[in-house]
C-alpha atoms as an extended CHARMM CRD file, in Angstrom:
* protein
*
       276  EXT
         1         1  MET       CA             66.9280000000      103.3980000000      120.4310000000  PROA      1               0.0000000000
         2         2  LEU       CA             68.4760000000      103.0640000000      123.8870000000  PROA      2               0.0000000000
         3         3  ARG       CA             65.3900000000      104.5310000000      125.5510000000  PROA      3               0.0000000000
         4         4  ARG       CA             63.1630000000      102.0570000000      123.7360000000  PROA      4               0.0000000000
         5         5  VAL       CA             65.3230000000       99.1930000000      124.9830000000  PROA      5               0.0000000000
         6         6  ILE       CA             65.4250000000      100.3950000000      128.5860000000  PROA      6               0.0000000000
         7         7  ALA       CA             61.6600000000      100.9250000000      128.5830000000  PROA      7               0.0000000000
         8         8  GLN       CA             61.1130000000       97.1770000000      128.1790000000  PROA      8               0.0000000000
         9         9  PRO       CA             60.8830000000       95.2070000000      131.4630000000  PROA      9               0.0000000000
        10        10  GLN       CA             62.7320000000       92.2060000000      130.0370000000  PROA      10              0.0000000000
        11        11  ALA       CA             65.6720000000       94.4330000000      129.0820000000  PROA      11              0.0000000000
        12        12  ARG       CA             65.9480000000       95.6750000000      132.6560000000  PROA      12              0.0000000000
        13        13  ILE       CA             65.7510000000       92.1260000000      133.9960000000  PROA      13              0.0000000000
        14        14  GLY       CA             68.3970000000       91.0100000000      131.5110000000  PROA      14              0.0000000000
        15        15  ALA       CA             70.6630000000       93.9180000000      132.4390000000  PROA      15              0.0000000000
        16        16  VAL       CA             70.3840000000       93.0260000000      136.1450000000  PROA      16              0.0000000000
        17        17  LEU       CA             71.1240000000       89.3300000000      135.5700000000  PROA      17              0.0000000000
        18        18  ALA       CA             74.0360000000       89.9400000000      133.2210000000  PROA      18              0.0000000000
        19        19  GLY       CA             75.3270000000       92.8260000000      135.3390000000  PROA      19              0.0000000000
        20        20  ILE       CA             75.4940000000       90.6960000000      138.4840000000  PROA      20              0.0000000000
        21        21  VAL       CA             77.5200000000       87.9870000000      136.7650000000  PROA      21              0.0000000000
        22        22  VAL       CA             79.8120000000       90.4660000000      134.9910000000  PROA      22              0.0000000000
        23        23  LEU       CA             80.4550000000       92.3490000000      138.2380000000  PROA      23              0.0000000000
        24        24  LEU       CA             81.1770000000       89.0790000000      140.0290000000  PROA      24              0.0000000000
        25        25  ALA       CA             83.5470000000       87.9310000000      137.2850000000  PROA      25              0.0000000000
        26        26  LEU       CA             85.4440000000       91.2170000000      137.1920000000  PROA      26              0.0000000000
        27        27  ALA       CA             85.5710000000       91.8780000000      140.9350000000  PROA      27              0.0000000000
        28        28  GLY       CA             86.0830000000       88.2500000000      141.9960000000  PROA      28              0.0000000000
        29        29  PRO       CA             89.8500000000       88.0450000000      141.4000000000  PROA      29              0.0000000000
        30        30  LEU       CA             90.3250000000       91.2940000000      143.3410000000  PROA      30              0.0000000000
        31        31  LEU       CA             88.6980000000       89.7560000000      146.4210000000  PROA      31              0.0000000000
        32        32  LEU       CA             91.2580000000       86.9720000000      146.6860000000  PROA      32              0.0000000000
        33        33  PRO       CA             92.7230000000       85.7680000000      148.9330000000  PROA      33              0.0000000000
        34        34  TRP       CA             91.4430000000       87.9250000000      151.7870000000  PROA      34              0.0000000000
        35        35  ALA       CA             87.7280000000       87.1980000000      151.1720000000  PROA      35              0.0000000000
        36        36  THR       CA             88.1400000000       83.4130000000      151.3580000000  PROA      36              0.0000000000
        37        37  GLY       CA             91.5820000000       82.9490000000      152.8780000000  PROA      37              0.0000000000
        38        38  TYR       CA             92.8830000000       81.1700000000      149.7750000000  PROA      38              0.0000000000
        39        39  SER       CA             93.9730000000       81.9930000000      146.2710000000  PROA      39              0.0000000000
        40        40  SER       CA             92.5120000000       80.0110000000      143.3730000000  PROA      40              0.0000000000
        41        41  THR       CA             95.4740000000       77.6000000000      143.3770000000  PROA      41              0.0000000000
        42        42  ASP       CA             95.9850000000       77.1120000000      147.1240000000  PROA      42              0.0000000000
        43        43  PHE       CA             95.1590000000       73.7400000000      148.6350000000  PROA      43              0.0000000000
        44        44  ALA       CA             92.5270000000       74.0640000000      151.3490000000  PROA      44              0.0000000000
        45        45  GLY       CA             92.0520000000       70.4390000000      152.3640000000  PROA      45              0.0000000000
        46        46  ARG       CA             91.2920000000       66.9990000000      151.0560000000  PROA      46              0.0000000000
        47        47  PRO       CA             89.4650000000       66.6740000000      147.7130000000  PROA      47              0.0000000000
        48        48  PHE       CA             85.6800000000       66.9850000000      147.6850000000  PROA      48              0.0000000000
        49        49  GLN       CA             85.3620000000       67.8510000000      151.3500000000  PROA      49              0.0000000000
        50        50  PRO       CA             82.8680000000       70.3250000000      152.9000000000  PROA      50              0.0000000000
        51        51  ASP       CA             85.7180000000       72.3610000000      154.4110000000  PROA      51              0.0000000000
        52        52  GLY       CA             85.4590000000       76.1240000000      154.0810000000  PROA      52              0.0000000000
        53        53  VAL       CA             82.4300000000       78.0280000000      152.7890000000  PROA      53              0.0000000000
        54        54  LEU       CA             81.5950000000       75.7980000000      149.7990000000  PROA      54              0.0000000000
        55        55  GLY       CA             84.0750000000       72.9700000000      150.2280000000  PROA      55              0.0000000000
        56        56  THR       CA             86.9820000000       71.8180000000      148.1180000000  PROA      56              0.0000000000
        57        57  ASP       CA             87.3150000000       70.6480000000      144.5140000000  PROA      57              0.0000000000
        58        58  ASN       CA             88.9000000000       67.5860000000      142.9220000000  PROA      58              0.0000000000
        59        59  LEU       CA             92.3970000000       68.5630000000      144.0890000000  PROA      59              0.0000000000
        60        60  GLY       CA             91.4560000000       70.0350000000      147.4580000000  PROA      60              0.0000000000
        61        61  ARG       CA             91.3780000000       73.6860000000      146.3440000000  PROA      61              0.0000000000
        62        62  ASP       CA             88.7770000000       76.0900000000      147.7080000000  PROA      62              0.0000000000
        63        63  VAL       CA             85.7020000000       76.0270000000      145.4240000000  PROA      63              0.0000000000
        64        64  LEU       CA             84.6140000000       79.5940000000      146.1760000000  PROA      64              0.0000000000
        65        65  SER       CA             88.0930000000       80.9340000000      145.4230000000  PROA      65              0.0000000000
        66        66  ARG       CA             88.1780000000       79.0520000000      142.1130000000  PROA      66              0.0000000000
        67        67  PHE       CA             84.7280000000       80.3540000000      141.2470000000  PROA      67              0.0000000000
        68        68  LEU       CA             85.5510000000       83.9890000000      142.0410000000  PROA      68              0.0000000000
        69        69  ASP       CA             88.6920000000       83.8070000000      139.9120000000  PROA      69              0.0000000000
        70        70  GLY       CA             87.1750000000       81.8090000000      137.0320000000  PROA      70              0.0000000000
        71        71  GLY       CA             84.9080000000       84.2300000000      135.1770000000  PROA      71              0.0000000000
        72        72  THR       CA             87.2730000000       86.9430000000      133.9840000000  PROA      72              0.0000000000
        73        73  ARG       CA             88.9310000000       84.9750000000      131.1920000000  PROA      73              0.0000000000
        74        74  LEU       CA             85.6190000000       83.5560000000      130.0210000000  PROA      74              0.0000000000
        75        75  LEU       CA             84.1380000000       87.0330000000      129.6580000000  PROA      75              0.0000000000
        76        76  LEU       CA             87.2980000000       88.4660000000      128.1030000000  PROA      76              0.0000000000
        77        77  TYR       CA             87.7030000000       85.7500000000      125.4750000000  PROA      77              0.0000000000
        78        78  ALA       CA             83.9830000000       85.7360000000      124.6530000000  PROA      78              0.0000000000
        79        79  ALA       CA             83.9000000000       89.5250000000      124.2750000000  PROA      79              0.0000000000
        80        80  LEU       CA             87.0350000000       89.6170000000      122.0940000000  PROA      80              0.0000000000
        81        81  ALA       CA             85.7680000000       86.7790000000      119.8900000000  PROA      81              0.0000000000
        82        82  THR       CA             82.4100000000       88.5100000000      119.4670000000  PROA      82              0.0000000000
        83        83  LEU       CA             84.0790000000       91.8180000000      118.6300000000  PROA      83              0.0000000000
        84        84  LEU       CA             86.3550000000       90.1430000000      116.0860000000  PROA      84              0.0000000000
        85        85  GLY       CA             83.4230000000       88.3870000000      114.4450000000  PROA      85              0.0000000000
        86        86  LEU       CA             81.4050000000       91.6090000000      114.4020000000  PROA      86              0.0000000000
        87        87  VAL       CA             84.1800000000       93.6200000000      112.7370000000  PROA      87              0.0000000000
        88        88  LEU       CA             84.9730000000       90.9670000000      110.1210000000  PROA      88              0.0000000000
        89        89  GLY       CA             81.3470000000       90.1700000000      109.3740000000  PROA      89              0.0000000000
        90        90  THR       CA             80.2560000000       93.8060000000      109.1600000000  PROA      90              0.0000000000
        91        91  VAL       CA             83.0590000000       94.7930000000      106.7870000000  PROA      91              0.0000000000
        92        92  LEU       CA             82.5190000000       91.7670000000      104.5410000000  PROA      92              0.0000000000
        93        93  GLY       CA             78.7230000000       92.1230000000      104.5350000000  PROA      93              0.0000000000
        94        94  MET       CA             78.7600000000       95.8360000000      103.7320000000  PROA      94              0.0000000000
        95        95  LEU       CA             81.3650000000       95.3530000000      101.0080000000  PROA      95              0.0000000000
        96        96  ALA       CA             79.4190000000       92.4880000000       99.4210000000  PROA      96              0.0000000000
        97        97  ALA       CA             76.1570000000       94.4510000000       99.3060000000  PROA      97              0.0000000000
        98        98  TYR       CA             77.7130000000       97.7300000000       98.1800000000  PROA      98              0.0000000000
        99        99  ARG       CA             79.9950000000       96.4010000000       95.4590000000  PROA      99              0.0000000000
       100       100  GLY       CA             77.7820000000       93.5200000000       94.2960000000  PROA      100             0.0000000000
       101       101  GLY       CA             78.7030000000       91.3760000000       91.2930000000  PROA      101             0.0000000000
       102       102  ARG       CA             81.7430000000       89.1330000000       91.5250000000  PROA      102             0.0000000000
       103       103  ILE       CA             82.8940000000       90.4940000000       94.8890000000  PROA      103             0.0000000000
       104       104  ASP       CA             79.4870000000       89.7390000000       96.3700000000  PROA      104             0.0000000000
       105       105  SER       CA             79.5610000000       86.1940000000       94.9650000000  PROA      105             0.0000000000
       106       106  VAL       CA             83.0880000000       85.4710000000       96.2220000000  PROA      106             0.0000000000
       107       107  ILE       CA             82.4020000000       86.7690000000       99.7320000000  PROA      107             0.0000000000
       108       108  MET       CA             79.0570000000       85.0390000000      100.1580000000  PROA      108             0.0000000000
       109       109  ARG       CA             80.2330000000       81.7230000000       98.7100000000  PROA      109             0.0000000000
       110       110  GLY       CA             83.1780000000       81.8310000000      101.0890000000  PROA      110             0.0000000000
       111       111  ASN       CA             80.6860000000       82.4280000000      103.8860000000  PROA      111             0.0000000000
       112       112  ASP       CA             78.6980000000       79.3950000000      102.7450000000  PROA      112             0.0000000000
       113       113  VAL       CA             81.8030000000       77.2230000000      102.9580000000  PROA      113             0.0000000000
       114       114  LEU       CA             82.4820000000       78.3260000000      106.5470000000  PROA      114             0.0000000000
       115       115  LEU       CA             78.8340000000       77.8950000000      107.4920000000  PROA      115             0.0000000000
       116       116  ALA       CA             78.9160000000       74.3310000000      106.1760000000  PROA      116             0.0000000000
       117       117  ILE       CA             81.5870000000       73.4160000000      108.7420000000  PROA      117             0.0000000000
       118       118  PRO       CA             80.1670000000       72.8750000000      112.2590000000  PROA      118             0.0000000000
       119       119  GLN       CA             81.5000000000       75.5610000000      114.5680000000  PROA      119             0.0000000000
       120       120  LEU       CA             82.6330000000       73.1610000000      117.2810000000  PROA      120             0.0000000000
       121       121  VAL       CA             84.3660000000       70.8450000000      114.7900000000  PROA      121             0.0000000000
       122       122  PHE       CA             86.2340000000       73.7640000000      113.2340000000  PROA      122             0.0000000000
       123       123  ALA       CA             87.3080000000       74.9530000000      116.6860000000  PROA      123             0.0000000000
       124       124  LEU       CA             88.4510000000       71.4700000000      117.7000000000  PROA      124             0.0000000000
       125       125  LEU       CA             90.5670000000       71.1060000000      114.5530000000  PROA      125             0.0000000000
       126       126  ALA       CA             92.1700000000       74.5300000000      114.8920000000  PROA      126             0.0000000000
       127       127  ILE       CA             92.9270000000       74.1650000000      118.5970000000  PROA      127             0.0000000000
       128       128  THR       CA             94.3270000000       70.6640000000      118.1080000000  PROA      128             0.0000000000
       129       129  VAL       CA             96.7340000000       71.9980000000      115.4730000000  PROA      129             0.0000000000
       130       130  LEU       CA             97.6470000000       75.3580000000      117.0500000000  PROA      130             0.0000000000
       131       131  GLY       CA             97.2710000000       74.4970000000      120.7180000000  PROA      131             0.0000000000
       132       132  PRO       CA             94.8000000000       75.6200000000      123.4230000000  PROA      132             0.0000000000
       133       133  GLN       CA             95.9310000000       79.2400000000      123.6400000000  PROA      133             0.0000000000
       134       134  GLY       CA             93.8260000000       82.3120000000      124.3120000000  PROA      134             0.0000000000
       135       135  TRP       CA             94.4200000000       83.9670000000      120.9540000000  PROA      135             0.0000000000
       136       136  VAL       CA             93.5030000000       80.7350000000      119.1740000000  PROA      136             0.0000000000
       137       137  LEU       CA             90.1830000000       80.5440000000      121.0240000000  PROA      137             0.0000000000
       138       138  VAL       CA             89.3780000000       84.1670000000      120.2040000000  PROA      138             0.0000000000
       139       139  THR       CA             90.3800000000       83.8700000000      116.5460000000  PROA      139             0.0000000000
       140       140  VAL       CA             88.5780000000       80.6000000000      115.8660000000  PROA      140             0.0000000000
       141       141  ILE       CA             85.3210000000       81.6230000000      117.5300000000  PROA      141             0.0000000000
       142       142  GLY       CA             85.4480000000       85.0980000000      115.9530000000  PROA      142             0.0000000000
       143       143  VAL       CA             86.0350000000       83.6960000000      112.4650000000  PROA      143             0.0000000000
       144       144  THR       CA             83.1280000000       81.2650000000      112.8200000000  PROA      144             0.0000000000
       145       145  HSD       CA             80.8560000000       84.1570000000      113.8540000000  PROA      145             0.0000000000
       146       146  ALA       CA             81.8280000000       86.3290000000      110.8840000000  PROA      146             0.0000000000
       147       147  PRO       CA             79.7660000000       84.5530000000      108.1400000000  PROA      147             0.0000000000
       148       148  ARG       CA             76.5410000000       84.8270000000      110.1220000000  PROA      148             0.0000000000
       149       149  ILE       CA             77.1260000000       88.4800000000      110.9170000000  PROA      149             0.0000000000
       150       150  ALA       CA             78.0960000000       89.1200000000      107.2940000000  PROA      150             0.0000000000
       151       151  ARG       CA             74.7030000000       87.8710000000      106.1290000000  PROA      151             0.0000000000
       152       152  VAL       CA             72.9120000000       90.2440000000      108.4830000000  PROA      152             0.0000000000
       153       153  ALA       CA             75.1680000000       93.1590000000      107.4970000000  PROA      153             0.0000000000
       154       154  ARG       CA             74.6940000000       92.4210000000      103.8050000000  PROA      154             0.0000000000
       155       155  ALA       CA             70.9040000000       92.3510000000      104.0780000000  PROA      155             0.0000000000
       156       156  ALA       CA             70.8400000000       95.5400000000      106.1400000000  PROA      156             0.0000000000
       157       157  THR       CA             73.2270000000       97.3190000000      103.7640000000  PROA      157             0.0000000000
       158       158  ALA       CA             71.2010000000       96.2680000000      100.7200000000  PROA      158             0.0000000000
       159       159  SER       CA             68.1610000000       97.9690000000      102.2430000000  PROA      159             0.0000000000
       160       160  VAL       CA             69.8810000000      101.3670000000      102.5500000000  PROA      160             0.0000000000
       161       161  ILE       CA             72.2840000000      101.6660000000       99.5980000000  PROA      161             0.0000000000
       162       162  ASN       CA             69.5500000000      102.9990000000       97.3260000000  PROA      162             0.0000000000
       163       163  GLU       CA             68.5830000000      105.8100000000       99.6790000000  PROA      163             0.0000000000
       164       164  ASP       CA             68.9540000000      109.4030000000       98.5360000000  PROA      164             0.0000000000
       165       165  TYR       CA             71.7360000000      110.2690000000      100.9790000000  PROA      165             0.0000000000
       166       166  ILE       CA             73.8650000000      107.4390000000       99.5880000000  PROA      166             0.0000000000
       167       167  LYS       CA             73.2760000000      108.5810000000       96.0220000000  PROA      167             0.0000000000
       168       168  ALA       CA             74.1250000000      112.1440000000       97.0150000000  PROA      168             0.0000000000
       169       169  ALA       CA             77.4220000000      111.0070000000       98.5300000000  PROA      169             0.0000000000
       170       170  GLN       CA             78.2180000000      109.0550000000       95.3640000000  PROA      170             0.0000000000
       171       171  MET       CA             77.3660000000      112.0640000000       93.2120000000  PROA      171             0.0000000000
       172       172  TYR       CA             79.9130000000      114.1720000000       95.1010000000  PROA      172             0.0000000000
       173       173  ALA       CA             82.5580000000      111.4460000000       94.5660000000  PROA      173             0.0000000000
       174       174  VAL       CA             82.8920000000      110.5880000000       98.2370000000  PROA      174             0.0000000000
       175       175  PRO       CA             85.2980000000      107.6260000000       98.6060000000  PROA      175             0.0000000000
       176       176  GLN       CA             83.5720000000      104.2680000000       98.9340000000  PROA      176             0.0000000000
       177       177  TRP       CA             85.1300000000      103.4550000000      102.2930000000  PROA      177             0.0000000000
       178       178  LYS       CA             83.8750000000      106.7610000000      103.6740000000  PROA      178             0.0000000000
       179       179  ILE       CA             80.3570000000      106.1320000000      102.3600000000  PROA      179             0.0000000000
       180       180  LEU       CA             80.3360000000      102.7030000000      103.9790000000  PROA      180             0.0000000000
       181       181  PHE       CA             81.5520000000      103.8200000000      107.3900000000  PROA      181             0.0000000000
       182       182  SER       CA             80.0060000000      107.2870000000      107.6570000000  PROA      182             0.0000000000
       183       183  GLU       CA             76.7190000000      106.8180000000      105.7800000000  PROA      183             0.0000000000
       184       184  VAL       CA             75.8650000000      103.1070000000      105.6820000000  PROA      184             0.0000000000
       185       185  LEU       CA             77.1890000000      101.8310000000      109.0220000000  PROA      185             0.0000000000
       186       186  PRO       CA             75.2790000000      104.2940000000      111.2730000000  PROA      186             0.0000000000
       187       187  ASN       CA             72.0360000000      103.2390000000      109.5830000000  PROA      187             0.0000000000
       188       188  ILE       CA             72.4640000000       99.4850000000      110.0870000000  PROA      188             0.0000000000
       189       189  THR       CA             73.5240000000       99.5140000000      113.7470000000  PROA      189             0.0000000000
       190       190  GLY       CA             70.1180000000       98.2250000000      114.9170000000  PROA      190             0.0000000000
       191       191  PRO       CA             70.3670000000       94.7670000000      113.3100000000  PROA      191             0.0000000000
       192       192  LEU       CA             74.0650000000       94.6010000000      114.1310000000  PROA      192             0.0000000000
       193       193  MET       CA             73.4560000000       95.2620000000      117.8330000000  PROA      193             0.0000000000
       194       194  VAL       CA             70.8850000000       92.4790000000      117.9080000000  PROA      194             0.0000000000
       195       195  GLU       CA             73.3730000000       90.1460000000      116.2540000000  PROA      195             0.0000000000
       196       196  LEU       CA             76.0580000000       91.2940000000      118.6930000000  PROA      196             0.0000000000
       197       197  GLY       CA             73.9520000000       90.1290000000      121.6330000000  PROA      197             0.0000000000
       198       198  LEU       CA             73.2500000000       86.7660000000      120.0220000000  PROA      198             0.0000000000
       199       199  ARG       CA             76.8780000000       86.1650000000      119.0760000000  PROA      199             0.0000000000
       200       200  MET       CA             78.0000000000       87.0610000000      122.6110000000  PROA      200             0.0000000000
       201       201  THR       CA             75.8310000000       84.3000000000      124.0480000000  PROA      201             0.0000000000
       202       202  TYR       CA             77.2340000000       81.8180000000      121.5250000000  PROA      202             0.0000000000
       203       203  SER       CA             80.7850000000       82.9520000000      122.3430000000  PROA      203             0.0000000000
       204       204  ILE       CA             80.2270000000       82.3610000000      126.0490000000  PROA      204             0.0000000000
       205       205  GLY       CA             78.8830000000       78.8840000000      125.3360000000  PROA      205             0.0000000000
       206       206  ALA       CA             81.7270000000       78.1040000000      122.9260000000  PROA      206             0.0000000000
       207       207  VAL       CA             84.5030000000       79.1970000000      125.3060000000  PROA      207             0.0000000000
       208       208  ALA       CA             82.9220000000       77.3130000000      128.2260000000  PROA      208             0.0000000000
       209       209  SER       CA             82.3610000000       74.1970000000      126.0770000000  PROA      209             0.0000000000
       210       210  LEU       CA             85.9400000000       74.1320000000      124.8200000000  PROA      210             0.0000000000
       211       211  SER       CA             87.2550000000       74.5330000000      128.3580000000  PROA      211             0.0000000000
       212       212  PHE       CA             84.9730000000       71.7160000000      129.4950000000  PROA      212             0.0000000000
       213       213  LEU       CA             86.4330000000       69.5000000000      126.7440000000  PROA      213             0.0000000000
       214       214  GLY       CA             89.9720000000       70.3700000000      127.8610000000  PROA      214             0.0000000000
       215       215  LEU       CA             90.7290000000       72.4810000000      124.7790000000  PROA      215             0.0000000000
       216       216  GLY       CA             90.2450000000       75.8990000000      126.3360000000  PROA      216             0.0000000000
       217       217  MET       CA             91.8980000000       77.2070000000      129.4820000000  PROA      217             0.0000000000
       218       218  GLN       CA             94.2920000000       74.6670000000      130.9470000000  PROA      218             0.0000000000
       219       219  PRO       CA             94.8820000000       73.6400000000      134.5880000000  PROA      219             0.0000000000
       220       220  PRO       CA             95.6970000000       75.0730000000      137.0430000000  PROA      220             0.0000000000
       221       221  THR       CA             93.9240000000       78.1160000000      135.5670000000  PROA      221             0.0000000000
       222       222  ALA       CA             90.6340000000       78.8910000000      137.2870000000  PROA      222             0.0000000000
       223       223  ASP       CA             87.8410000000       78.8100000000      134.7050000000  PROA      223             0.0000000000
       224       224  TRP       CA             84.1150000000       78.1190000000      134.9790000000  PROA      224             0.0000000000
       225       225  GLY       CA             84.0060000000       75.6790000000      132.0740000000  PROA      225             0.0000000000
       226       226  LEU       CA             87.0530000000       73.8470000000      133.3860000000  PROA      226             0.0000000000
       227       227  MET       CA             85.5440000000       73.7300000000      136.8820000000  PROA      227             0.0000000000
       228       228  ILE       CA             82.4970000000       71.8700000000      135.5450000000  PROA      228             0.0000000000
       229       229  ASN       CA             84.7120000000       69.2480000000      133.9280000000  PROA      229             0.0000000000
       230       230  GLU       CA             86.9910000000       68.8560000000      136.9340000000  PROA      230             0.0000000000
       231       231  ASN       CA             84.2260000000       68.4170000000      139.4940000000  PROA      231             0.0000000000
       232       232  ARG       CA             81.5120000000       66.5600000000      137.5820000000  PROA      232             0.0000000000
       233       233  ILE       CA             82.7980000000       63.1850000000      138.7950000000  PROA      233             0.0000000000
       234       234  ALA       CA             81.6780000000       64.0450000000      142.3430000000  PROA      234             0.0000000000
       235       235  LEU       CA             78.5100000000       65.9700000000      141.5490000000  PROA      235             0.0000000000
       236       236  VAL       CA             76.4800000000       64.1530000000      144.2000000000  PROA      236             0.0000000000
       237       237  LEU       CA             79.2140000000       64.2830000000      146.8440000000  PROA      237             0.0000000000
       238       238  GLN       CA             80.2870000000       67.9120000000      146.3240000000  PROA      238             0.0000000000
       239       239  PRO       CA             77.9470000000       69.7110000000      143.8940000000  PROA      239             0.0000000000
       240       240  TRP       CA             79.0670000000       73.3150000000      144.3950000000  PROA      240             0.0000000000
       241       241  GLY       CA             82.0740000000       72.9950000000      142.1020000000  PROA      241             0.0000000000
       242       242  VAL       CA             79.6300000000       72.3180000000      139.2450000000  PROA      242             0.0000000000
       243       243  ILE       CA             76.5150000000       74.1930000000      140.3190000000  PROA      243             0.0000000000
       244       244  LEU       CA             78.1410000000       77.5900000000      140.8330000000  PROA      244             0.0000000000
       245       245  PRO       CA             79.7070000000       77.9430000000      137.3500000000  PROA      245             0.0000000000
       246       246  VAL       CA             76.6190000000       76.4450000000      135.6820000000  PROA      246             0.0000000000
       247       247  ILE       CA             74.3450000000       78.9810000000      137.3900000000  PROA      247             0.0000000000
       248       248  ALA       CA             76.6910000000       81.8630000000      136.5220000000  PROA      248             0.0000000000
       249       249  ILE       CA             76.9280000000       80.8960000000      132.8380000000  PROA      249             0.0000000000
       250       250  ALA       CA             73.1630000000       80.3320000000      132.6530000000  PROA      250             0.0000000000
       251       251  LEU       CA             72.3100000000       83.6910000000      134.2380000000  PROA      251             0.0000000000
       252       252  LEU       CA             74.7490000000       85.5100000000      131.9860000000  PROA      252             0.0000000000
       253       253  THR       CA             73.3700000000       83.8140000000      128.8710000000  PROA      253             0.0000000000
       254       254  VAL       CA             69.7400000000       84.4550000000      129.8240000000  PROA      254             0.0000000000
       255       255  GLY       CA             70.4860000000       88.0770000000      130.6710000000  PROA      255             0.0000000000
       256       256  ILE       CA             72.2230000000       88.7720000000      127.3660000000  PROA      256             0.0000000000
       257       257  ASN       CA             69.4450000000       86.9830000000      125.4480000000  PROA      257             0.0000000000
       258       258  LEU       CA             66.8160000000       89.1590000000      127.1180000000  PROA      258             0.0000000000
       259       259  ILE       CA             68.7630000000       92.2750000000      126.1690000000  PROA      259             0.0000000000
       260       260  ALA       CA             69.1780000000       91.0210000000      122.5800000000  PROA      260             0.0000000000
       261       261  ASP       CA             65.4300000000       90.3500000000      122.3190000000  PROA      261             0.0000000000
       262       262  SER       CA             64.7220000000       93.8550000000      123.5660000000  PROA      262             0.0000000000
       263       263  LEU       CA             67.0970000000       95.2940000000      120.9980000000  PROA      263             0.0000000000
       264       264  ALA       CA             65.3320000000       93.3270000000      118.2680000000  PROA      264             0.0000000000
       265       265  ARG       CA             61.9240000000       94.6380000000      119.3170000000  PROA      265             0.0000000000
       266       266  ALA       CA             63.1520000000       98.2140000000      119.5860000000  PROA      266             0.0000000000
       267       267  SER       CA             64.8390000000       97.9810000000      116.1800000000  PROA      267             0.0000000000
       268       268  ALA       CA             61.6920000000       96.5470000000      114.5710000000  PROA      268             0.0000000000
       269       269  THR       CA             59.5060000000       99.2600000000      116.0820000000  PROA      269             0.0000000000
       270       270  LEU       CA             61.9070000000      101.9490000000      114.9120000000  PROA      270             0.0000000000
       271       271  ASN       CA             61.9370000000      100.5620000000      111.3590000000  PROA      271             0.0000000000
       272       272  VAL       CA             58.1260000000      100.5490000000      111.2170000000  PROA      272             0.0000000000
       273       273  GLU       CA             57.9720000000      104.1530000000      112.3850000000  PROA      273             0.0000000000
       274       274  ASP       CA             60.5980000000      105.1970000000      109.8290000000  PROA      274             0.0000000000
       275       275  LYS       CA             58.5610000000      103.6380000000      107.0120000000  PROA      275             0.0000000000
       276       276  GLU       CA             55.4330000000      105.4170000000      108.1540000000  PROA      276             0.0000000000
């Protein structure tokens, strides 16, 4: 599977694009303040001035320092939210398909209820009530991902539960949880990995959007979504405070999408070969 993904040019391009942004986000905070002369909260001059490498932001802080320090939390929260959604959705989807009947109906109807609520509206309500804290962002975004992942996991599980190796495990009275996690799960990882890539891109967009709206990371925290909101009022005068985080988020999203597309193609090819 991995070799099939790497063999695709778009997967390699996606890995390079995403890798550059991830490396920058993780290494950026370690470069401060000696790389720029300022930390992300130090005042470097008057607001929106061309002082320094890329100028200053709305409060006179160094734009480059804010940018280097602003990607870590975005990546961390997006990754945790995606992982939470993947775990919840996979467990619920496998359980619904394997048990069927009333349990299947309850789980999938609950999914339908969550899917009927717009993701951003649900996040806004939860954050307004609980406050703009990191664990709230992760939980809300992860929970809204779970129904979509559950549908994929349910469909994938339904396609393998009638296989001979599953029936053999049932015949030997293997516990259901062990069948699900040792027999079913390894055989549905292809679709789940594709969904993982898609959900990661949505998580990045959701975290950045909430920060832009003032419901994510709060000042004076350095964050790419927050930087866009803080500096958009002087986009013409001092564009770097907006352009840098926009480019970084766009490259990361495009890179992960290319990898997800490659995973989908590799998974489809593998399924065709298995059927033959």
